[in-house]
N, C-alpha and C positions, 0 to 999 in steps of 0.2 A: 811485847809478850814475854812474861818471865818463863823461867825453865819449866815449872810445874804445870802452867797452862799449856805450854808447848807440847809437853808430854802427853797430856790428856787429849789435846787436838789431834795430835798424830795417832794415838791409839784409837780415838773415835773414827777417824778416816779409814784406819786399817780394818775395823769391824765392818764399816759399810762396804768395803770392797771385798772382804773375806766371806761374809755370810752368803751373798748372792752367788758367788763362785761355788761355794760348798753345795748349795742347794741345787744349782744347775748340774754340777758333776754327779750328785747323787740321782737326779732325774735321769741323766743319761745311763747310769749304771742300772737302775731299775728297769729301763725300757729294754736293755740288752741281755736281760738275765736268763732268758731261754735260749741256751746255746748248744745243747746236746740233741742232735736229730735222732729220733727213734723210729720214725715212719716216713716213707715217701711213696707216692703214687703218682703216675703221670698218665695223661689221656686227654682227649678233647671234651670239655665240659660245656662249652657255650656254642658248640656246633659250627665253629668257623673254620674248622679243618686244621687248626694249630694245636700244638700240645700244651696243655695246662699242667700245673703241678700242685700236689697237696702234700703238706708236711705236718708232722707232729713233733714238737721239741719239748724238752724237759728242762726245767729249772733245777739244777743239780746243787744249788747254793741253799735253796729253801728246803728245810728238813722234811716237809710234806711231799716234796717232789711233785709240784703241779706240773701240768702239761698244756701246751698251747697248740691248737689246731689253725693253720693258715692255708688259704687257697690263693694261688696266684694264676691270673689268666694272661695268655699271650696276647700282645697288642699287634697291630699291623706291621710295626716296625721290628717284630720278633723278640721284643723284650717282654719279660714277665713283670706284671704289676699286682701288687697285693690287692685282692678284692675282698677277702673276709678274714677276720682273725677272731678267735674265741678262746678264752681261758676257762670257760665253765662247762663245756660239753663233755669233757673227760674228767673223771674223778682222779684226784691226786693219789699217788701210789701209797701215801701213808697219811690218810685223812686225819685231821685235828682230833675229830670225835673218837678215832681209834687209839688215842694216847700213844702214838708212835708205832703202831702195828701196821704191817702190810694189809691192804684191803682185800687181797686174796684173788684179784682178777688180773689178767694180762692186759697190757696196752691194747686198746681197740685197733682193729685192722681196717684199712680203707681200700675200696675198689672202684674202679670207673668202668662201667658197663653200659654201652650204647648211650653215652652222655649222661647217665645217672651215677651219681656219687653215692656209694653205699658204705655205711659205717657199721661194722660188725662188733659187738661188744658182749662180753661175758656178763651175766647177771646171776643172782642166787637161783639155783635149780634150773639153769638153762642159758639162753643167749637172746639177743635182740639185734635185728638189723634195720637201720633207718635208711630210707631212700630219699635222697635230695635231688631236685631238679632245678636247673638254672632258668630263671625266668625274669626278664626285665631288671637286670642288676642284682638279683637276689637268688639264694639257693632256698627253695622251699621244701619243707617236709610233705611228701606226697604218699608215702607208703611205709607201714611198719609191720614187720614179721617177727613174732616172738614165740618160739617153742620153749616151753617149760615142762617140769614133771614134778609130781607129788609122790614121794616114796614113804608110806606109813612106817616102815621098818627102818628107814634111814639108808636104805640101799635099794637098787633097782631089781624088783623080782616081778612075779606074775601079778601082783596086787597094785603095782605102780601105775598111776594115771599120767598120761602124757597129754598135754594141752597145747594145741597150735592156734595162736591168735594171729589173725590177718586184719589189718586195719588199713582200708583204702580212704585216706584223708580227702581225696578228690570227690568221691561219691558219698563219703560219710558212712559206708557200710563197715561194720566191725564184726567179724566172725570168730567164734571160738568153737573148736571141735575137740572133744575128749576121745581118747582111745586107750586100750590096754596093749601091753607088750604082745606082739604076734597076732593081734586082731586084724581082721580083713576090712572092717568098716567101723566108722565112728561109733562110740556109745551114745553120745549126745551132741547136737550142733546147735549153737545159740547165735542168733543174728541180732544185731542192735544197731540202730542209726545214730551216729554222733557227728554233728557238723561242727567243725572248728573253722572259723572265719575271722580274720584272714589266716591262711595257711602259716603255720610257724616257720620263721626263718632260721637258718642254721645257727646265726649268732645269738639267738634267743632261746635255743634249747639248752637245757641243763641236764647233767648226767643223772639227776634224780628224777627226771621226767619219765624214766623208764616205767614208773608206776602208774603213769597216766594213760598208758597204751596197752 
């Protein structure tokens, strides 16, 4: 083999070795980019008497600042095992469509009450709370509570209409009640039956789904 052929042979072997290594290392880097923990909640989610853990972590490298929700369930040996991971249930802090501007909302809070995982999020003109229940290996959306207000003058006064939306996904009953500031009873109450089957799983819920409920 002459020197030229030997050179190209060695270069070709180097490329074959280097490319997979680069791709592999890049893959590892991408998997571990959510490193900054911004939320943590602990409690029993699967009714086994052991403490489970819920975390929200941010990718501080990506300029949109995306967030990842993860749920860890305790095992009989006491170790925590990842049960669910979602990158789409929480809106990035600086969404692409905002051209680099802050979305205006704080990072959602999570609570565990009587085995129910609750996610409280700010939305335009109010807030929304999702209730998830663990069942057969999944966290299903069972209830949504969404209080909002409509202020014609741009600020809350006696003409502001407050709307409370309660959606029981198990029964399919969705109730909206309107009232004014200081009123003792609702102005109007609207009931609607909306069956969603199967019940949405937490990993399938997107932050934009707030408009569906």
